[in-house]
C-alpha positions as CSV (number, residue, x, y, z in Angstrom):
1,M,68.9,64.3,-60.2
2,A,68.9,66.8,-63.0
3,N,65.5,65.7,-64.2
4,E,64.1,66.1,-60.6
5,T,65.5,69.6,-60.4
6,T,64.1,70.5,-63.8
7,S,60.7,69.1,-62.8
8,E,60.6,71.2,-59.6
9,V,61.5,74.3,-61.6
10,I,58.7,73.7,-64.1
11,E,56.2,73.1,-61.3
12,I,57.2,76.4,-59.6
13,S,57.0,78.3,-62.8
14,L,53.6,76.8,-63.6
15,E,52.3,77.7,-60.1
16,K,53.4,81.3,-60.7
17,K,51.7,81.4,-64.1
18,I,48.4,80.0,-62.6
19,E,48.5,82.6,-59.7
20,T,49.2,85.4,-62.2
21,D,46.3,84.5,-64.5
22,L,43.9,84.3,-61.5
23,V,45.1,87.7,-60.2
24,K,44.6,89.3,-63.6
25,S,40.9,88.3,-63.4
26,N,40.8,89.4,-59.7
27,V,40.3,85.9,-58.4
28,T,42.5,86.1,-55.3
29,K,42.5,84.8,-51.8
30,A,41.8,88.3,-50.6
31,V,38.6,88.4,-52.7
32,I,37.6,85.0,-51.4
33,A,38.3,86.1,-47.8
34,S,36.2,89.2,-48.4
35,L,33.3,87.0,-49.6
36,K,33.6,84.8,-46.6
37,E,33.7,87.7,-44.2
38,K,30.7,89.4,-46.0
39,Y,28.4,86.4,-46.4
40,G,29.9,83.5,-44.3
41,S,27.5,84.0,-41.4
42,L,24.4,85.1,-43.4
43,K,21.3,83.0,-42.6
44,L,17.5,83.2,-42.8
45,K,16.1,85.1,-39.9
46,S,13.0,83.0,-40.1
47,L,11.4,80.6,-42.6
48,D,9.0,83.2,-43.8
49,D,11.5,86.2,-43.8
50,K,11.6,87.2,-47.5
51,E,14.1,90.1,-46.9
52,S,16.8,87.8,-45.6
53,Y,15.9,85.3,-48.4
54,L,16.6,88.0,-51.1
55,E,19.9,88.9,-49.4
56,L,20.9,85.2,-49.5
57,K,20.0,85.0,-53.2
58,E,22.1,88.1,-54.0
59,A,25.1,86.7,-52.0
60,A,24.8,83.3,-53.7
61,K,24.8,85.1,-57.1
62,E,28.0,87.0,-56.3
63,C,29.7,83.7,-55.1
64,S,28.5,81.9,-58.3
65,K,29.9,84.6,-60.5
66,L,33.4,84.4,-58.9
67,R,33.3,80.6,-58.9
68,N,32.4,80.4,-62.6
69,L,35.2,82.9,-63.5
70,A,37.8,80.8,-61.5
71,K,36.6,77.6,-63.3
72,K,36.8,79.3,-66.7
73,I,40.4,80.5,-66.1
74,C,41.6,77.1,-64.8
75,T,39.9,75.2,-67.7
76,S,41.5,77.5,-70.3
77,G,44.9,77.1,-68.6
78,R,44.9,73.3,-68.7
79,E,44.0,72.8,-72.3
80,D,47.6,72.6,-73.5
81,A,48.4,70.3,-70.6
82,V,45.5,67.9,-71.7
83,K,46.8,67.9,-75.2
84,V,50.3,67.0,-74.0
85,Q,48.9,64.2,-71.7
86,K,46.9,62.7,-74.6
87,L,50.1,62.6,-76.8
88,W,52.0,60.9,-74.0
89,V,49.2,58.3,-73.4
90,A,49.1,57.4,-77.2
91,K,52.9,57.1,-77.4
92,E,52.8,54.8,-74.2
93,K,50.3,52.5,-75.8
94,E,52.3,52.3,-79.0
95,V,55.7,51.6,-77.5
96,V,54.4,49.2,-74.8
97,G,52.4,47.3,-77.5
98,E,55.6,46.7,-79.6
99,I,57.6,45.5,-76.6
100,L,54.7,43.1,-75.4
101,A,54.6,41.6,-78.9
102,I,58.2,40.4,-78.2
103,E,57.8,39.7,-74.4
104,T,54.5,37.8,-74.4
105,P,55.7,34.7,-76.5
106,L,58.8,34.6,-74.2
107,D,56.6,34.5,-71.1
108,E,54.4,31.8,-72.7
109,E,57.4,29.5,-73.2
110,I,58.5,30.1,-69.7
111,S,55.0,29.2,-68.4
112,K,55.1,25.9,-70.4
113,F,58.3,24.9,-68.6
114,D,57.0,26.0,-65.2
115,A,53.7,24.1,-65.8
116,E,55.6,20.9,-66.8
117,V,57.8,21.1,-63.6
118,E,54.6,21.6,-61.5
119,R,52.9,18.7,-63.3
120,I,55.8,16.3,-62.6
121,K,55.9,17.5,-59.0
122,V,52.1,16.9,-58.5
123,E,52.3,13.6,-60.2
124,E,55.2,12.5,-57.9
125,K,53.3,13.7,-54.9
126,N,50.1,11.8,-56.0
127,R,52.2,8.7,-56.6
128,Q,53.7,9.0,-53.1
129,E,50.3,9.6,-51.6
130,E,48.8,6.6,-53.4
131,A,51.8,4.4,-52.5
132,Y,51.5,5.5,-48.8
133,M,47.8,4.7,-48.8
134,H,48.4,1.2,-50.1
135,R,51.3,0.7,-47.6
136,T,49.2,1.9,-44.7
137,Q,46.3,-0.4,-45.9
138,S,48.7,-3.4,-46.0
139,L,50.0,-2.6,-42.5
140,T,46.5,-2.1,-41.1
141,K,45.4,-5.5,-42.6
142,M,48.4,-7.1,-40.8
143,G,47.3,-5.5,-37.5
144,A,49.8,-2.6,-37.3
145,V,48.8,0.2,-35.0
146,Y,49.5,3.9,-35.8
147,S,50.4,6.0,-32.8
148,N,52.7,9.1,-32.2
149,N,53.6,9.2,-36.0
150,E,54.7,5.5,-35.9
151,F,53.5,2.2,-37.2
152,T,54.0,-0.6,-34.7
153,L,53.5,-4.4,-35.2
154,G,54.8,-6.7,-32.5
155,E,58.4,-5.9,-31.7
156,F,59.0,-3.8,-34.8
157,S,58.0,-0.1,-35.3
158,I,59.0,2.6,-37.8
159,E,58.2,6.3,-38.3
160,S,55.3,7.1,-40.7
161,N,57.4,9.6,-42.7
162,L,59.9,6.8,-43.5
163,V,57.1,4.6,-44.7
164,K,55.8,7.4,-46.9
165,D,59.1,8.7,-48.3
166,C,61.1,5.5,-48.9
167,S,61.4,4.1,-52.5
168,Q,59.3,1.1,-53.6
169,E,62.5,-1.0,-53.6
170,V,63.4,-0.2,-50.0
171,W,59.8,-0.7,-49.0
172,E,59.6,-4.2,-50.6
173,S,63.1,-5.4,-49.7
174,D,63.5,-4.0,-46.2
175,M,60.5,-2.6,-44.4
176,L,57.6,-4.8,-45.6
177,P,59.4,-8.1,-44.8
178,K,60.0,-7.0,-41.2
179,F,56.3,-6.3,-40.8
180,Q,55.5,-9.6,-42.4
181,E,57.9,-11.4,-40.1
182,Q,56.1,-9.9,-37.1
183,Y,52.7,-10.6,-38.6
184,Q,53.7,-14.3,-39.0
185,I,54.7,-14.5,-35.4
186,I,51.5,-12.8,-34.2
187,E,49.4,-14.9,-36.5
188,A,51.0,-18.1,-35.3
189,E,50.3,-17.0,-31.7
190,R,46.7,-16.0,-32.7
191,I,46.1,-19.4,-34.3
192,A,47.5,-21.2,-31.3
193,E,45.3,-19.1,-29.0
194,E,42.3,-19.7,-31.2
195,Q,43.0,-23.5,-31.1
196,R,43.3,-23.3,-27.3
197,K,40.1,-21.4,-27.0
198,A,38.3,-23.8,-29.4
199,A,39.4,-26.7,-27.3
200,E,38.3,-25.0,-24.1
201,A,35.0,-24.0,-25.8
202,A,34.5,-27.6,-27.0
203,E,35.1,-28.9,-23.4
204,L,32.8,-26.2,-22.0
205,K,30.1,-27.2,-24.6
206,R,30.5,-30.9,-23.7
207,K,30.0,-30.0,-20.0
208,Q,27.1,-27.7,-20.8
209,D,25.4,-30.4,-23.0
210,E,25.9,-32.9,-20.1
211,L,24.4,-30.4,-17.7
212,V,21.5,-29.7,-20.2
213,E,20.8,-33.5,-20.4
214,Q,20.8,-33.8,-16.6
215,Q,18.5,-30.9,-16.4
216,R,16.2,-32.4,-19.1
217,K,16.0,-35.7,-17.2
218,F,15.4,-33.8,-13.9
219,Q,12.6,-31.7,-15.6
220,E,11.0,-34.9,-17.0
221,E,11.0,-36.5,-13.5
222,Q,9.6,-33.3,-12.1
223,A,7.0,-33.1,-14.8
224,E,6.0,-36.8,-14.1
225,F,5.8,-36.1,-10.4
226,K,3.7,-33.0,-11.0
227,R,1.5,-34.9,-13.4
228,K,0.8,-37.6,-10.7
229,Q,0.2,-34.9,-8.2
230,D,-2.2,-33.0,-10.5
231,E,-4.0,-36.3,-11.3
232,A,-4.4,-37.1,-7.6
233,A,-5.6,-33.5,-7.0
234,R,-8.0,-33.8,-9.9
235,I,-9.5,-37.0,-8.6
236,E,-9.8,-35.5,-5.1
237,R,-11.3,-32.3,-6.5
238,E,-13.8,-34.3,-8.6
239,R,-14.8,-36.3,-5.5
240,I,-15.3,-33.2,-3.4
241,E,-17.2,-31.6,-6.3
242,E,-19.4,-34.7,-6.6
243,E,-20.1,-34.6,-2.9
244,N,-20.9,-30.9,-3.1
245,R,-23.2,-31.5,-6.0
246,E,-25.0,-34.3,-4.1
247,K,-25.2,-32.2,-1.0
248,L,-26.6,-29.3,-3.1
249,R,-29.1,-31.5,-4.8
250,L,-30.4,-32.8,-1.5
251,Q,-30.5,-29.2,-0.2
252,N,-32.4,-28.1,-3.3
253,E,-34.8,-31.0,-3.0
254,L,-35.4,-30.3,0.7
255,Q,-35.7,-26.6,-0.1
256,N,-38.3,-27.2,-2.9
257,T,-40.3,-29.7,-0.8
258,R,-40.6,-27.4,2.2
259,L,-41.3,-24.4,-0.1
260,Q,-44.1,-26.3,-1.7
261,K,-45.6,-27.0,1.7
262,L,-45.4,-23.3,2.6
263,M,-46.7,-22.0,-0.7
264,P,-50.4,-22.5,0.0
265,F,-50.1,-20.1,2.9
266,N,-48.4,-17.3,0.9
267,P,-45.1,-17.1,2.9
268,Y,-43.8,-14.1,1.0
269,A,-46.7,-12.0,2.1
270,H,-46.0,-12.9,5.8
271,N,-42.2,-12.0,5.6
272,V,-41.1,-15.7,6.0
273,N,-37.4,-16.2,5.1
274,T,-37.7,-18.9,2.3
275,T,-34.1,-18.6,1.0
276,S,-32.6,-21.2,3.4
277,L,-35.5,-23.5,4.4
278,W,-33.2,-26.5,3.9
279,A,-31.0,-25.3,6.8
280,L,-33.8,-25.6,9.4
281,S,-34.2,-28.7,11.5
282,E,-37.4,-30.7,11.1
283,E,-38.8,-29.3,14.4
284,E,-37.9,-25.7,13.3
285,F,-39.6,-26.1,9.9
286,V,-42.8,-27.6,11.4
287,A,-42.9,-24.6,13.8
288,T,-42.4,-22.2,10.9
289,L,-45.1,-24.1,8.8
290,N,-47.7,-24.0,11.6
291,S,-46.9,-20.3,12.4
292,T,-47.2,-19.4,8.7
293,K,-50.5,-21.4,8.4
294,E,-52.0,-19.7,11.4
295,T,-50.9,-16.2,10.2
296,H,-52.3,-16.9,6.8
297,E,-55.6,-18.2,8.0
298,L,-56.0,-15.2,10.3
299,A,-55.1,-12.9,7.5
300,E,-57.6,-14.6,5.2
301,A,-60.3,-14.3,7.8
302,N,-59.6,-10.6,8.2
303,K,-59.4,-10.3,4.4
304,Q,-62.8,-11.9,4.0
305,K,-64.3,-9.7,6.7
306,Q,-62.8,-6.6,5.1
307,I,-64.2,-7.8,1.7
308,S,-67.7,-8.3,3.2
309,E,-67.6,-5.0,4.9
310,A,-66.4,-3.3,1.8
311,A,-69.1,-5.0,-0.3
312,A,-71.8,-4.0,2.2
313,A,-70.5,-0.4,2.2
314,K,-70.4,-0.4,-1.6
315,E,-74.0,-1.7,-1.7
316,R,-75.1,1.0,0.7
317,E,-73.4,3.5,-1.5
318,R,-75.1,2.1,-4.5
319,L,-78.6,2.3,-3.0
320,A,-77.9,5.8,-1.7
321,E,-76.8,6.8,-5.1
322,E,-79.9,5.2,-6.8
323,S,-82.1,7.0,-4.3
324,R,-80.3,10.3,-4.9
325,L,-80.6,9.9,-8.6
326,A,-84.3,8.9,-8.4
327,E,-85.0,12.0,-6.3
328,I,-83.1,14.1,-8.7
329,K,-85.1,12.5,-11.5
330,R,-88.4,13.1,-9.7
331,Q,-87.5,16.7,-9.0
332,Q,-86.5,17.2,-12.6
333,E,-89.8,15.6,-13.7
334,E,-91.8,17.8,-11.4
335,Q,-89.8,20.8,-12.6
336,R,-90.4,19.8,-16.2
337,K,-94.2,19.4,-15.6
338,A,-94.3,22.7,-13.7
339,E,-92.6,24.4,-16.6
340,E,-95.0,22.7,-19.1
341,L,-98.0,23.7,-16.9
342,A,-96.7,27.2,-16.7
343,A,-96.5,27.3,-20.4
344,A,-99.8,25.5,-20.9
345,G,-103.3,26.9,-20.3
346,D,-105.8,26.4,-17.4
347,K,-107.2,23.2,-18.8
348,A,-103.8,21.5,-18.6
349,N,-103.2,22.8,-15.1
350,W,-106.6,21.6,-14.0
351,E,-106.1,18.1,-15.5
352,N,-102.7,17.9,-13.7
353,F,-104.3,18.9,-10.4
354,I,-107.0,16.2,-10.9
355,E,-104.3,13.7,-11.7
356,Q,-102.3,14.6,-8.5
357,V,-105.5,14.4,-6.4
358,S,-106.4,11.0,-7.8
359,K,-103.1,9.6,-6.7
360,L,-103.9,10.3,-3.1
361,T,-104.6,7.3,-1.0
362,Y,-106.8,7.1,2.0
363,P,-105.2,6.3,5.3
364,T,-106.3,3.3,7.3
365,L,-108.1,4.7,10.4
366,K,-109.4,2.8,13.4
367,S,-110.7,5.2,16.0
368,G,-114.2,6.7,15.8
369,R,-113.1,10.3,15.7
370,Y,-110.7,9.7,12.8
371,L,-113.1,7.5,11.0
372,K,-115.5,10.4,10.9
373,I,-112.9,12.8,9.7
374,G,-111.7,10.3,7.1
375,A,-115.2,9.8,5.8
376,I,-115.6,13.6,5.4
377,A,-112.2,13.8,3.6
378,K,-113.1,11.0,1.3
379,E,-116.4,12.6,0.4
380,K,-114.6,15.9,-0.3
381,L,-112.1,14.2,-2.6
382,E,-114.8,12.4,-4.5
383,E,-116.6,15.7,-4.8
384,I,-113.4,17.4,-6.2
385,L,-112.8,14.6,-8.6
386,S,-116.3,14.9,-9.9
387,L,-116.0,18.7,-10.6
388,K,-116.2,19.6,-14.3
389,P,-115.0,22.9,-15.8
């Protein structure tokens, strides 16, 4: 209590000394309040206002001067306190180190004991867990059921924590034999049930084998019956197929015979249905044959007439073409000669004229008048032919 009072007195005395030193250098709350009042609301009037900028610089300089003065006074005042603190820290390390040199070995020995106790505890727990695992495996193999924190087998049940926490002696002498007793009872019942089921299964298999044998014999009888039916059906089918083949052969033979009779008269050109000639009666076929023959003969006669007419027309066209070509040739020859004469002199023209006159023939005249004229004309022609240039 006395120490606390002394500490409070020292703190009050120290605060007074700090305030006195600050006041001596004129670092007081009144001076700080004056700065705040003078510069607290000072701001730039605009981003490019240099006058307000210079005012801010001057204000910041005055604040900085007072701040540095306060910092210098406080730093100077705590130098002795820092020296005292360092001495206390050094002494603390020295004294604590000497005590720890004694305390640490004691703690290490205590830790060894605690570790051994923990090891034995863990070992015992692991042993119990392993024993519990083996016990539950044994119970499970015997068919025990775990439910509501109990193991139950037949008429006997026990809580799982008793199975886990009991000693090995109690487990082997008391608990396990009771489970084994129930297991023997259940196993005997199971074996008896299995024997009963085996007997029932054997009887069922015997009946099933007997039924299978009956079904096999029935299937053999059915197969034999079906085979005979199939054989009879095959024989009947072959008979019908043979009849159909013979019928088809006769139809084809009749079809070919009648088609051969019709072929000389070109039935396809006269739209005669030749696909089912075999289906016609003899009278119908004879009528078809005669009709086709008459149609063919009439068509042939018309064809020959058309051929003759076409040949005559072609011959007329040929003669007309020959005459046309001859006339063209004659005209071309006359044109050629005229062109030659035009290009030649008077002698060639005169000779050509004489040649043309010499080709003239005298008409055969009978009346007296024309005989006289004819004679004069003949005389004139002979006179022309006798002229010399």
